[in-house]
LUMVO-385012 format. One record per residue: y, z, x of N, C-alpha, C in turn; residue in one letter; residue number from 1. Coordinates in nm, 3 decimals, always signed. Atoms other than C-alpha are relative to their C-alpha. Layout:
BEGIN
PT;Y;Z;X;Y;Z;X;Y;Z;X;A;NUM
...
This chain:
BEGIN
PT;+0.063;-0.126;-0.046;+5.039;-1.932;-3.312;+0.046;+0.025;+0.143;M;1
PT;-0.054;-0.031;-0.132;+5.203;-1.764;-3.020;-0.106;+0.040;+0.100;G;2
PT;+0.093;-0.039;-0.106;+5.041;-1.693;-2.693;-0.006;+0.151;+0.010;V;3
PT;+0.018;-0.147;-0.005;+4.894;-1.343;-2.686;+0.019;+0.050;+0.142;Q;4
PT;-0.024;-0.058;-0.132;+5.021;-1.138;-2.403;-0.104;+0.108;+0.030;K;5
PT;+0.101;-0.098;-0.042;+4.766;-0.939;-2.213;+0.068;+0.101;+0.089;I;6
PT;-0.062;-0.106;-0.080;+4.888;-0.608;-2.084;-0.101;+0.051;+0.102;R;7
PT;+0.088;-0.045;-0.109;+4.740;-0.515;-1.752;+0.050;+0.134;+0.049;V;8
PT;-0.035;-0.132;-0.054;+4.733;-0.148;-1.648;-0.001;-0.006;+0.150;N;9
PT;-0.008;+0.003;-0.146;+4.849;-0.136;-1.296;-0.015;+0.142;+0.052;R;10
PT;+0.028;-0.133;-0.054;+4.705;+0.158;-1.112;+0.053;+0.008;+0.141;K;11
PT;-0.057;-0.016;-0.134;+4.890;+0.284;-0.814;-0.112;+0.029;+0.099;K;12
PT;+0.107;-0.017;-0.100;+4.666;+0.248;-0.513;+0.059;+0.033;+0.134;T;13
PT;-0.042;-0.035;-0.136;+4.685;+0.378;-0.165;-0.062;-0.101;+0.095;D;14
PT;+0.056;+0.105;-0.085;+4.650;+0.080;+0.071;-0.070;+0.053;+0.123;P;15
PT;+0.066;-0.057;-0.120;+4.542;+0.315;+0.351;-0.124;+0.080;-0.036;T;16
PT;+0.112;-0.083;+0.044;+4.273;+0.486;+0.142;-0.132;-0.043;+0.058;G;17
PT;+0.127;+0.049;-0.051;+3.998;+0.264;+0.271;-0.023;+0.042;+0.145;E;18
PT;+0.011;-0.031;-0.142;+4.072;+0.377;+0.625;+0.009;+0.150;+0.030;F;19
PT;-0.004;-0.143;-0.023;+4.078;+0.752;+0.573;-0.130;+0.046;+0.066;L;20
PT;+0.120;-0.058;-0.063;+3.840;+0.951;+0.793;-0.063;+0.098;-0.097;T;21
PT;+0.071;-0.097;+0.084;+3.584;+1.190;+0.649;+0.084;+0.126;-0.019;F;22
PT;-0.077;-0.125;+0.008;+3.802;+1.489;+0.730;+0.128;-0.018;-0.081;Y;23
PT;-0.120;+0.026;+0.080;+4.115;+1.324;+0.580;-0.035;-0.007;-0.147;E;24
PT;+0.043;+0.007;+0.140;+3.923;+1.246;+0.261;-0.030;+0.140;-0.054;R;25
PT;+0.029;-0.137;+0.042;+3.802;+1.607;+0.250;+0.127;+0.077;-0.029;A;26
PT;-0.127;-0.069;+0.022;+4.161;+1.726;+0.281;+0.063;-0.043;-0.133;E;27
PT;-0.053;+0.050;+0.128;+4.271;+1.502;-0.008;-0.078;+0.058;-0.117;V;28
PT;+0.085;-0.055;+0.107;+3.976;+1.618;-0.219;+0.030;+0.146;-0.024;L;29
PT;-0.031;-0.142;+0.014;+4.059;+1.981;-0.150;+0.134;+0.022;-0.069;A;30
PT;-0.132;-0.014;+0.058;+4.418;+1.928;-0.250;+0.001;-0.038;-0.148;R;31
PT;-0.001;+0.049;+0.137;+4.343;+1.735;-0.570;-0.103;+0.068;-0.089;E;32
PT;+0.107;-0.063;+0.080;+4.022;+1.911;-0.681;-0.044;+0.130;+0.067;H;33
PT;+0.034;-0.123;-0.074;+4.030;+2.264;-0.534;-0.119;+0.074;-0.056;P;34
PT;+0.110;-0.077;+0.060;+3.786;+2.420;-0.783;-0.134;-0.063;+0.033;Y;35
PT;+0.125;+0.069;-0.029;+3.524;+2.155;-0.724;-0.042;+0.022;+0.146;R;36
PT;+0.028;-0.019;-0.142;+3.553;+2.188;-0.346;-0.048;+0.141;+0.029;V;37
PT;+0.038;-0.140;-0.028;+3.540;+2.567;-0.342;-0.133;+0.035;-0.067;F;38
PT;+0.130;-0.021;+0.064;+3.248;+2.558;-0.586;-0.112;-0.051;+0.088;G;39
PT;+0.101;+0.056;-0.091;+3.056;+2.330;-0.347;-0.018;+0.085;+0.124;G;40
PT;+0.009;-0.088;-0.116;+3.140;+2.556;-0.054;-0.076;+0.127;-0.033;L;41
PT;+0.070;-0.121;+0.043;+3.014;+2.853;-0.252;-0.150;-0.020;-0.003;G;42
PT;+0.143;+0.032;+0.004;+2.679;+2.683;-0.310;-0.056;-0.008;+0.141;V;43
PT;+0.045;+0.014;-0.138;+2.653;+2.594;+0.060;-0.015;+0.136;+0.068;L;44
PT;+0.006;-0.135;-0.058;+2.731;+2.951;+0.166;-0.119;+0.078;-0.056;I;45
PT;+0.112;-0.070;+0.063;+2.475;+3.082;-0.083;-0.133;-0.045;+0.061;L;46
PT;+0.123;+0.052;-0.061;+2.205;+2.852;+0.061;-0.019;+0.057;+0.140;V;47
PT;+0.008;-0.054;-0.137;+2.289;+2.967;+0.415;-0.040;+0.147;-0.002;I;48
PT;+0.033;-0.143;+0.010;+2.275;+3.333;+0.312;-0.144;+0.021;-0.041;L;49
PT;+0.139;-0.012;+0.044;+1.943;+3.283;+0.134;-0.095;-0.030;+0.116;L;50
PT;+0.083;+0.036;-0.115;+1.796;+3.111;+0.442;-0.001;+0.113;+0.102;F;51
PT;-0.010;-0.112;-0.095;+1.922;+3.390;+0.667;-0.077;+0.121;-0.050;W;52
PT;+0.069;-0.116;+0.057;+1.787;+3.652;+0.429;-0.150;-0.012;+0.009;G;53
PT;+0.144;+0.021;-0.010;+1.440;+3.498;+0.418;-0.046;+0.011;+0.145;F;54
PT;+0.035;-0.008;-0.142;+1.441;+3.469;+0.798;-0.008;+0.146;+0.045;S;55
PT;-0.001;-0.142;-0.036;+1.533;+3.836;+0.841;-0.118;+0.072;-0.063;V;56
PT;+0.112;-0.063;+0.071;+1.276;+3.936;+0.579;-0.132;-0.036;+0.067;Y;57
PT;+0.124;+0.044;-0.065;+1.006;+3.726;+0.750;-0.021;+0.070;+0.133;G;58
PT;+0.011;-0.069;-0.128;+1.081;+3.880;+1.090;-0.037;+0.147;-0.017;N;59
PT;+0.029;-0.141;+0.027;+1.077;+4.230;+0.947;-0.145;+0.018;-0.046;A;60
PT;+0.137;-0.006;+0.050;+0.749;+4.159;+0.767;-0.100;-0.016;+0.113;K;61
PT;+0.089;+0.023;-0.113;+0.588;+4.025;+1.084;-0.002;+0.121;+0.094;E;62
PT;-0.009;-0.117;-0.087;+0.712;+4.323;+1.287;-0.077;+0.117;-0.060;K;63
PT;+0.072;-0.107;+0.070;+0.574;+4.564;+1.026;-0.151;-0.023;+0.009;S;64
PT;+0.143;+0.032;-0.007;+0.238;+4.382;+1.028;-0.056;+0.028;+0.139;A;65
PT;+0.045;-0.026;-0.137;+0.214;+4.401;+1.408;-0.017;+0.149;+0.027;R;66
PT;+0.007;-0.145;-0.021;+0.284;+4.773;+1.405;-0.122;+0.058;-0.071;A;67
PT;+0.115;-0.049;+0.076;+0.022;+4.833;+1.135;-0.131;-0.044;+0.064;A;68
PT;+0.121;+0.048;-0.065;-0.231;+4.619;+1.320;-0.030;+0.079;+0.127;Y;69
PT;+0.017;-0.082;-0.120;-0.172;+4.816;+1.638;-0.070;+0.132;-0.031;G;70
PT;+0.064;-0.125;+0.042;-0.271;+5.133;+1.453;-0.144;-0.025;-0.045;Q;71
PT;+0.132;+0.031;+0.053;-0.568;+4.961;+1.291;-0.103;-0.021;+0.111;L;72
PT;+0.099;+0.031;-0.104;-0.734;+4.831;+1.608;-0.039;+0.122;+0.082;I;73
PT;+0.034;-0.122;-0.073;-0.722;+5.176;+1.762;-0.120;+0.070;-0.061;A;74
PT;+0.111;-0.066;+0.069;-0.980;+5.284;+1.503;-0.126;-0.086;-0.004;S;75
PT;+0.116;+0.090;+0.007;-1.217;+4.986;+1.545;-0.102;+0.033;+0.109;L;76
PT;+0.104;-0.024;-0.102;-1.552;+5.013;+1.730;+0.028;-0.077;+0.128;P;77
PT;-0.019;+0.066;-0.128;-1.539;+4.930;+2.098;-0.107;+0.048;+0.098;R;78
PT;+0.095;-0.033;-0.107;-1.750;+4.944;+2.416;-0.143;+0.010;-0.052;N;79
PT;+0.141;-0.014;+0.036;-2.094;+5.085;+2.338;-0.025;-0.009;-0.151;E;80
PT;+0.018;+0.006;+0.146;-2.033;+5.084;+1.959;+0.045;-0.134;-0.059;T;81
PT;-0.058;+0.124;+0.048;-1.897;+4.727;+1.940;-0.095;-0.081;-0.088;V;82
PT;+0.097;+0.069;+0.083;-2.220;+4.596;+1.784;-0.071;+0.094;-0.097;M;83
PT;+0.058;-0.098;+0.092;-2.294;+4.906;+1.575;+0.043;-0.034;-0.143;D;84
PT;-0.031;+0.042;+0.136;-2.312;+4.777;+1.217;+0.054;+0.113;-0.087;G;85
PT;-0.045;-0.113;+0.081;-2.264;+5.123;+1.069;+0.145;+0.036;+0.031;K;86
PT;-0.139;-0.028;-0.039;-1.945;+5.179;+1.267;+0.095;-0.103;-0.061;K;87
PT;-0.082;+0.106;+0.056;-1.809;+4.843;+1.154;+0.009;+0.011;-0.152;W;88
PT;-0.001;-0.016;+0.146;-1.907;+4.917;+0.794;+0.111;+0.094;-0.044;E;89
PT;-0.107;-0.093;+0.033;-1.663;+5.206;+0.798;+0.138;-0.065;+0.012;E;90
PT;-0.130;+0.066;-0.024;-1.386;+4.975;+0.921;+0.029;-0.113;-0.097;A;91
PT;-0.017;+0.117;+0.087;-1.443;+4.693;+0.670;+0.105;+0.020;-0.109;V;92
PT;-0.102;-0.017;+0.105;-1.236;+4.841;+0.380;+0.143;-0.006;+0.055;P;93
PT;-0.134;+0.004;-0.060;-0.937;+4.891;+0.613;+0.040;-0.142;+0.039;Q;94
PT;-0.028;+0.137;-0.042;-0.965;+4.537;+0.750;+0.027;-0.089;-0.121;L;95
PT;-0.020;+0.080;+0.120;-0.999;+4.382;+0.405;+0.135;+0.030;-0.064;E;96
PT;-0.128;-0.040;+0.058;-0.699;+4.578;+0.279;+0.117;-0.055;+0.084;D;97
PT;-0.106;+0.050;-0.089;-0.491;+4.477;+0.583;+0.022;-0.150;-0.022;F;98
PT;-0.009;+0.146;+0.019;-0.569;+4.106;+0.533;+0.072;-0.033;-0.130;V;99
PT;-0.065;+0.024;+0.129;-0.459;+4.126;+0.168;+0.147;+0.040;+0.003;K;100
PT;-0.136;-0.053;-0.001;-0.148;+4.335;+0.231;+0.093;-0.084;+0.084;T;101
PT;-0.085;+0.074;-0.095;-0.020;+4.127;+0.523;-0.036;-0.149;+0.003;H;102
PT;+0.035;+0.142;+0.011;-0.127;+3.784;+0.400;+0.114;-0.089;+0.053;R;103
PT;-0.101;+0.090;-0.055;+0.054;+3.511;+0.593;+0.053;+0.041;+0.136;G;104
PT;-0.048;-0.048;-0.130;+0.138;+3.726;+0.896;-0.099;-0.041;+0.110;A;105
PT;+0.087;+0.035;-0.112;+0.003;+3.633;+1.240;-0.107;+0.106;+0.023;D;106
PT;+0.094;-0.110;-0.021;-0.160;+3.974;+1.267;-0.116;-0.004;-0.099;S;107
PT;+0.106;+0.009;+0.101;-0.358;+3.901;+0.951;-0.113;-0.092;+0.048;A;108
PT;+0.102;+0.088;-0.056;-0.539;+3.618;+1.134;-0.086;+0.076;+0.100;V;109
PT;+0.075;-0.083;-0.095;-0.636;+3.859;+1.412;-0.092;+0.096;-0.075;N;110
PT;+0.081;-0.093;+0.080;-0.757;+4.105;+1.148;-0.118;-0.072;-0.064;A;111
PT;+0.111;+0.077;+0.058;-0.966;+3.830;+0.991;-0.112;-0.019;+0.102;K;112
PT;+0.102;+0.014;-0.103;-1.143;+3.774;+1.322;-0.074;+0.131;+0.022;M;113
PT;+0.065;-0.131;-0.010;-1.210;+4.148;+1.345;-0.093;+0.021;-0.119;D;114
PT;+0.082;-0.012;+0.121;-1.340;+4.136;+0.988;-0.127;-0.084;+0.013;L;115
PT;+0.117;+0.086;-0.021;-1.570;+3.845;+1.077;-0.098;+0.066;+0.096;A;116
PT;+0.086;-0.070;-0.096;-1.699;+4.044;+1.374;-0.072;+0.117;-0.066;R;117
PT;+0.061;-0.112;+0.073;-1.764;+4.339;+1.144;-0.116;-0.050;-0.086;A;118
PT;+0.107;+0.058;+0.084;-1.962;+4.124;+0.900;-0.118;-0.043;+0.086;Y;119
PT;+0.106;+0.046;-0.090;-2.157;+3.977;+1.193;-0.085;+0.118;+0.046;F;120
PT;+0.073;-0.119;-0.047;-2.249;+4.321;+1.329;-0.083;+0.063;-0.111;A;121
PT;+0.072;-0.056;+0.114;-2.359;+4.423;+0.979;-0.110;-0.093;-0.051;M;122
PT;+0.101;+0.096;+0.044;-2.579;+4.114;+0.945;+0.043;-0.083;-0.120;G;123
PT;-0.052;+0.077;+0.114;-2.357;+3.961;+0.675;+0.056;-0.133;+0.056;R;124
PT;-0.041;+0.119;-0.074;-2.351;+3.623;+0.848;+0.074;-0.102;-0.087;Y;125
PT;-0.071;+0.094;+0.090;-2.246;+3.414;+0.546;+0.145;+0.044;-0.020;D;126
PT;-0.136;-0.051;+0.015;-1.944;+3.639;+0.494;+0.080;-0.020;+0.129;D;127
PT;-0.067;+0.020;-0.129;-1.863;+3.619;+0.865;+0.045;-0.144;+0.015;A;128
PT;-0.033;+0.143;-0.012;-1.872;+3.238;+0.857;+0.116;-0.038;-0.093;L;129
PT;-0.108;+0.029;+0.096;-1.648;+3.227;+0.549;+0.135;+0.045;+0.055;K;130
PT;-0.126;-0.054;-0.054;-1.382;+3.446;+0.713;+0.043;-0.077;+0.125;V;131
PT;-0.032;+0.079;-0.120;-1.404;+3.251;+1.041;+0.063;-0.134;-0.038;E;132
PT;-0.057;+0.127;+0.046;-1.335;+2.928;+0.853;+0.142;+0.019;-0.052;R;133
PT;-0.135;-0.029;+0.050;-1.036;+3.086;+0.680;+0.098;+0.020;+0.115;E;134
PT;-0.086;-0.023;-0.118;-0.896;+3.201;+1.014;+0.029;-0.131;+0.071;A;135
PT;-0.015;+0.129;-0.067;-0.953;+2.855;+1.160;+0.107;-0.085;-0.067;L;136
PT;-0.097;+0.079;+0.076;-0.746;+2.694;+0.884;+0.144;+0.049;+0.020;D;137
PT;-0.133;-0.058;-0.013;-0.453;+2.927;+0.955;+0.056;-0.009;+0.142;Q;138
PT;-0.045;+0.010;-0.139;-0.433;+2.860;+1.329;+0.053;-0.140;+0.030;L;139
PT;-0.049;+0.133;-0.039;-0.237;+2.575;+1.491;-0.111;-0.083;+0.063;P;140
PT;+0.104;+0.091;-0.048;-0.438;+2.270;+1.595;-0.033;+0.021;+0.147;A;141
PT;+0.022;-0.018;-0.144;-0.391;+2.332;+1.966;+0.005;+0.148;+0.035;A;142
PT;-0.006;-0.139;-0.045;-0.447;+2.654;+2.154;-0.137;+0.060;+0.020;G;143
PT;+0.127;-0.063;-0.034;-0.717;+2.877;+2.296;-0.057;+0.083;-0.114;S;144
PT;+0.050;-0.082;+0.111;-0.738;+3.091;+1.982;-0.095;-0.078;-0.089;L;145
PT;+0.086;+0.082;+0.084;-0.885;+2.805;+1.783;-0.135;-0.022;+0.068;K;146
PT;+0.125;+0.017;-0.073;-1.144;+2.748;+2.056;-0.086;+0.126;-0.009;A;147
PT;+0.073;-0.126;+0.010;-1.239;+3.117;+2.044;-0.063;+0.017;-0.137;L;148
PT;+0.056;-0.009;+0.136;-1.286;+3.099;+1.667;-0.121;-0.093;-0.011;V;149
PT;+0.114;+0.092;+0.001;-1.510;+2.794;+1.711;-0.119;+0.062;+0.073;H;150
PT;+0.108;-0.064;-0.075;-1.710;+2.990;+1.968;-0.069;+0.106;-0.085;Y;151
PT;+0.056;-0.101;+0.089;-1.754;+3.276;+1.723;-0.085;-0.066;-0.110;R;152
PT;+0.074;+0.071;+0.103;-1.866;+3.026;+1.460;-0.135;-0.050;+0.052;M;153
PT;+0.126;+0.045;-0.059;-2.130;+2.889;+1.698;-0.102;+0.113;+0.002;A;154
PT;+0.091;-0.116;+0.000;-2.277;+3.239;+1.733;-0.048;+0.032;-0.141;L;155
PT;+0.036;-0.027;+0.139;-2.272;+3.283;+1.356;-0.102;-0.103;-0.050;T;156
PT;+0.096;+0.103;+0.038;-2.447;+2.950;+1.303;-0.138;+0.031;+0.058;Y;157
PT;+0.127;-0.034;-0.064;-2.713;+3.060;+1.551;-0.069;+0.115;-0.074;Q;158
PT;+0.057;-0.115;+0.072;-2.761;+3.390;+1.368;-0.054;-0.042;-0.137;A;159
PT;+0.045;+0.050;+0.130;-2.801;+3.196;+1.042;-0.120;-0.095;+0.013;L;160
PT;+0.111;+0.092;-0.022;-3.072;+2.981;+1.201;+0.041;-0.145;-0.005;G;161
PT;-0.052;+0.137;+0.005;-2.849;+2.672;+1.192;+0.022;-0.048;+0.144;R;162
PT;-0.004;+0.030;-0.143;-2.935;+2.574;+1.548;+0.078;-0.127;+0.032;T;163
PT;-0.068;+0.127;-0.027;-2.811;+2.215;+1.530;+0.151;+0.013;-0.015;D;164
PT;-0.143;-0.021;+0.019;-2.472;+2.325;+1.396;+0.058;+0.078;+0.118;D;165
PT;-0.044;-0.079;-0.114;-2.443;+2.583;+1.673;+0.011;-0.087;+0.125;S;166
PT;+0.000;+0.089;-0.116;-2.531;+2.323;+1.937;+0.119;-0.096;-0.007;I;167
PT;-0.110;+0.096;+0.016;-2.277;+2.075;+1.796;+0.135;+0.063;+0.038;A;168
PT;-0.126;-0.069;-0.030;-1.994;+2.332;+1.819;+0.011;+0.029;+0.148;V;169
PT;-0.001;-0.035;-0.142;-2.091;+2.446;+2.169;+0.014;-0.123;+0.089;L;170
PT;-0.012;+0.124;-0.078;-2.130;+2.089;+2.298;+0.145;-0.048;-0.001;E;171
PT;-0.140;+0.040;+0.009;-1.779;+2.014;+2.174;+0.087;+0.091;+0.087;D;172
PT;-0.076;-0.094;-0.081;-1.643;+2.329;+2.339;-0.021;-0.022;+0.149;L;173
PT;+0.030;+0.021;-0.141;-1.815;+2.245;+2.667;+0.082;-0.114;+0.060;S;174
PT;-0.081;+0.113;-0.047;-1.600;+1.930;+2.690;+0.147;+0.038;+0.015;K;175
PT;-0.140;-0.040;-0.002;-1.277;+2.125;+2.658;+0.041;+0.073;+0.128;Q;176
PT;-0.032;-0.070;-0.124;-1.302;+2.314;+2.987;+0.070;+0.132;-0.023;G;177
PT;-0.058;-0.129;+0.032;-1.243;+2.670;+2.869;-0.026;+0.099;+0.114;L;178
PT;+0.015;-0.090;-0.114;-1.183;+2.886;+3.174;-0.048;+0.137;-0.045;A;179
PT;+0.054;-0.131;+0.034;-1.389;+3.204;+3.160;-0.114;-0.005;-0.101;G;180
PT;+0.106;+0.013;+0.101;-1.621;+3.074;+2.887;-0.100;-0.111;+0.034;L;181
PT;+0.085;+0.117;-0.029;-1.772;+2.762;+3.046;-0.144;+0.038;+0.035;D;182
PT;+0.135;-0.039;-0.040;-2.067;+2.941;+3.206;-0.079;+0.050;-0.121;R;183
PT;+0.069;-0.057;+0.117;-2.153;+3.131;+2.888;-0.036;-0.108;-0.101;E;184
PT;+0.027;+0.109;+0.095;-2.126;+2.816;+2.673;-0.123;-0.080;+0.045;I;185
PT;+0.115;+0.074;-0.052;-2.370;+2.628;+2.899;-0.129;+0.081;-0.011;C;186
PT;+0.116;-0.088;+0.009;-2.604;+2.925;+2.907;-0.052;+0.009;-0.143;W;187
PT;+0.043;-0.007;+0.140;-2.610;+2.953;+2.529;-0.059;-0.134;-0.046;R;188
PT;+0.057;+0.131;+0.032;-2.668;+2.579;+2.497;-0.141;-0.012;+0.056;L;189
PT;+0.132;+0.005;-0.062;-2.961;+2.611;+2.738;-0.103;+0.076;-0.084;A;190
PT;+0.091;-0.080;+0.082;-3.117;+2.883;+2.526;-0.033;-0.069;-0.133;R;191
PT;+0.022;+0.069;+0.128;-3.072;+2.685;+2.205;-0.092;-0.120;+0.018;L;192
PT;+0.088;+0.115;-0.026;-3.230;+2.374;+2.356;-0.143;+0.046;+0.031;Y;193
PT;+0.134;-0.054;-0.029;-3.518;+2.586;+2.486;-0.071;+0.041;-0.129;A;194
PT;+0.058;-0.038;+0.129;-3.571;+2.725;+2.135;-0.051;-0.122;-0.077;D;195
PT;+0.042;+0.124;+0.067;-3.595;+2.366;+2.010;-0.107;-0.075;+0.080;K;196
PT;+0.100;+0.060;-0.088;-3.844;+2.293;+2.292;+0.051;-0.129;+0.065;K;197
PT;-0.059;+0.112;-0.073;-3.604;+2.039;+2.440;+0.031;+0.051;+0.142;E;198
PT;-0.008;-0.070;-0.126;-3.671;+2.174;+2.785;+0.085;-0.072;+0.105;Y;199
PT;-0.081;+0.074;-0.099;-3.509;+1.897;+2.990;+0.149;+0.028;-0.021;S;200
PT;-0.140;-0.030;+0.030;-3.178;+1.955;+2.814;+0.033;+0.145;+0.033;K;201
PT;-0.021;-0.142;-0.031;-3.222;+2.329;+2.857;+0.022;+0.018;+0.149;A;202
PT;-0.015;-0.012;-0.145;-3.269;+2.296;+3.233;+0.134;-0.058;+0.045;V;203
PT;-0.128;+0.063;-0.034;-2.967;+2.065;+3.252;+0.116;+0.097;-0.026;E;204
PT;-0.108;-0.093;+0.033;-2.748;+2.327;+3.080;-0.006;+0.124;+0.090;Q;205
PT;+0.011;-0.113;-0.094;-2.885;+2.610;+3.297;+0.061;-0.038;+0.135;Y;206
PT;-0.053;+0.046;-0.128;-2.798;+2.402;+3.602;+0.153;-0.005;-0.004;D;207
PT;-0.146;+0.002;+0.015;-2.443;+2.350;+3.472;+0.058;+0.141;+0.004;K;208
PT;-0.046;-0.139;+0.001;-2.409;+2.722;+3.410;+0.003;+0.058;+0.141;A;209
PT;+0.005;-0.050;-0.138;-2.512;+2.797;+3.769;+0.113;-0.055;+0.086;L;210
PT;-0.106;+0.062;-0.079;-2.243;+2.564;+3.899;+0.138;+0.056;-0.033;K;211
PT;-0.128;-0.061;+0.034;-1.967;+2.755;+3.722;+0.025;+0.118;+0.094;E;212
PT;-0.025;-0.101;-0.103;-1.799;+2.983;+3.980;+0.004;+0.144;-0.051;P;213
PT;-0.010;-0.137;+0.052;-1.758;+3.283;+3.750;-0.027;+0.001;-0.149;A;214
PT;+0.024;-0.015;+0.143;-1.826;+3.421;+3.406;-0.127;+0.076;-0.030;G;215
PT;+0.121;-0.068;+0.047;-2.107;+3.570;+3.200;-0.100;-0.108;-0.043;Y;216
PT;+0.068;-0.116;-0.058;-2.405;+3.604;+3.235;-0.009;-0.012;+0.153;P;217
PT;+0.014;+0.006;-0.146;-2.481;+3.689;+3.600;-0.101;-0.107;+0.042;P;218
PT;+0.085;+0.109;-0.052;-2.650;+3.424;+3.815;-0.150;+0.034;-0.003;V;219
PT;+0.144;-0.029;+0.000;-2.986;+3.607;+3.855;-0.066;-0.017;-0.137;P;220
PT;+0.056;+0.015;+0.135;-3.037;+3.611;+3.475;-0.018;-0.148;-0.034;L;221
PT;+0.009;+0.143;+0.028;-2.967;+3.238;+3.448;-0.118;-0.061;+0.077;I;222
PT;+0.109;+0.053;-0.082;-3.207;+3.163;+3.734;-0.136;+0.041;-0.055;Q;223
PT;+0.127;-0.050;+0.055;-3.479;+3.378;+3.580;-0.038;-0.078;-0.125;Q;224
PT;+0.028;+0.072;+0.124;-3.451;+3.205;+3.242;-0.034;-0.146;+0.028;E;225
PT;+0.028;+0.139;-0.033;-3.441;+2.858;+3.397;-0.139;-0.014;+0.062;M;226
PT;+0.134;+0.005;-0.060;-3.753;+2.934;+3.602;-0.108;+0.009;-0.108;A;227
PT;+0.097;-0.014;+0.109;-3.934;+3.042;+3.284;-0.012;-0.129;-0.080;A;228
PT;+0.002;+0.128;+0.073;-3.835;+2.718;+3.108;-0.075;-0.106;+0.079;V;229
PT;+0.068;+0.098;-0.084;-3.958;+2.512;+3.402;-0.151;+0.023;+0.004;K;230
PT;+0.143;-0.030;+0.006;-4.292;+2.693;+3.395;-0.059;-0.049;-0.131;L;231
PT;+0.045;+0.047;+0.131;-4.319;+2.611;+3.025;-0.013;-0.151;-0.001;T;232
PT;+0.003;+0.146;-0.007;-4.243;+2.247;+3.100;-0.123;-0.050;+0.073;M;233
PT;+0.116;+0.043;-0.078;-4.530;+2.231;+3.350;+0.031;-0.123;+0.082;G;234
PT;-0.018;+0.122;-0.081;-4.565;+1.884;+3.503;+0.133;-0.070;-0.027;P;235
PT;-0.126;+0.067;+0.032;-4.248;+1.768;+3.327;+0.112;+0.043;+0.094;Q;236
PT;-0.106;-0.051;-0.087;-4.044;+1.982;+3.564;+0.007;-0.077;+0.131;A;237
PT;+0.001;+0.080;-0.123;-4.147;+1.754;+3.854;+0.018;+0.088;+0.122;G;238
PT;-0.021;-0.072;-0.125;-4.027;+1.865;+4.190;+0.125;+0.085;-0.003;A;239
PT;-0.124;-0.077;+0.010;-3.722;+2.048;+4.056;-0.023;+0.141;+0.047;A;240
PT;+0.010;-0.134;-0.054;-3.659;+2.377;+4.229;+0.108;+0.088;-0.060;K;241
PT;-0.100;-0.096;+0.050;-3.485;+2.686;+4.104;+0.098;+0.030;+0.111;V;242
PT;-0.102;-0.022;-0.101;-3.157;+2.730;+4.284;-0.009;+0.143;+0.051;E;243
PT;+0.010;-0.132;-0.059;-3.169;+3.023;+4.525;+0.130;+0.075;-0.015;S;244
PT;-0.123;-0.080;+0.013;-2.922;+3.311;+4.498;+0.102;-0.033;+0.108;P;245
PT;-0.092;+0.029;-0.108;-2.776;+3.208;+4.835;+0.079;-0.126;-0.027;E;246
PT;-0.067;+0.129;+0.022;-2.692;+2.856;+4.719;+0.077;-0.005;-0.129;S;247
PT;-0.069;+0.001;+0.129;-2.569;+2.946;+4.372;+0.118;+0.095;+0.003;A;248
PT;-0.115;-0.091;+0.007;-2.235;+3.105;+4.284;-0.044;+0.138;-0.045;P;249
PT;+0.034;-0.137;+0.039;-2.251;+3.478;+4.253;+0.094;+0.048;-0.111;Q;250
PT;-0.085;-0.050;+0.108;-2.127;+3.652;+3.939;-0.082;+0.079;-0.097;G;251
């Protein structure tokens, strides 16, 4: 029995192939497989065009929403009618329609806050709270807008009789140092604590409000309310004195 010969297929190899650069390999691939290369380039170009198209569409959509919102806010109640529930009732259909039409746009979040304010003025506090929560979820974690929404929620909680929830939100905000709102936050906390008959905490918050250099409400109103709380406290007030207008910041 003879020895069986094994035929080996010798494949011509390129000894320098292992050392080709990415660009050299791409050149070889383009030369040997042109249809495959141009097909891949076509897909890449298509992806780039789609991305560009969505970007242009998104910018145009946002620009359109801003323009529409500018027209909308011109018709909303302001100044002496800002808390007129009937005036806001007329604006609610427009606001609801805007939020649906421009869903996802930045202006839609602003419109949601206007809608929440409308519900609040109309006494629809549950609806106001629902919209405020939706707006909160759509805002970035950091930024003053989120703090303002939390502030609005605190007022809504108070209107719903959820005093502890309102206090919790305001106490958290008081630690953030919100310029222009600090005095008002302390003042509202003082009132809430007074409503709960926690007079010592109320006086403490009134005192903090007086130390803020500017903001709402004016100093005389804070002093008047703090004096009334101290009278209610009676002996608990001790020797504490109401800060005089001369020693307190004016505003």
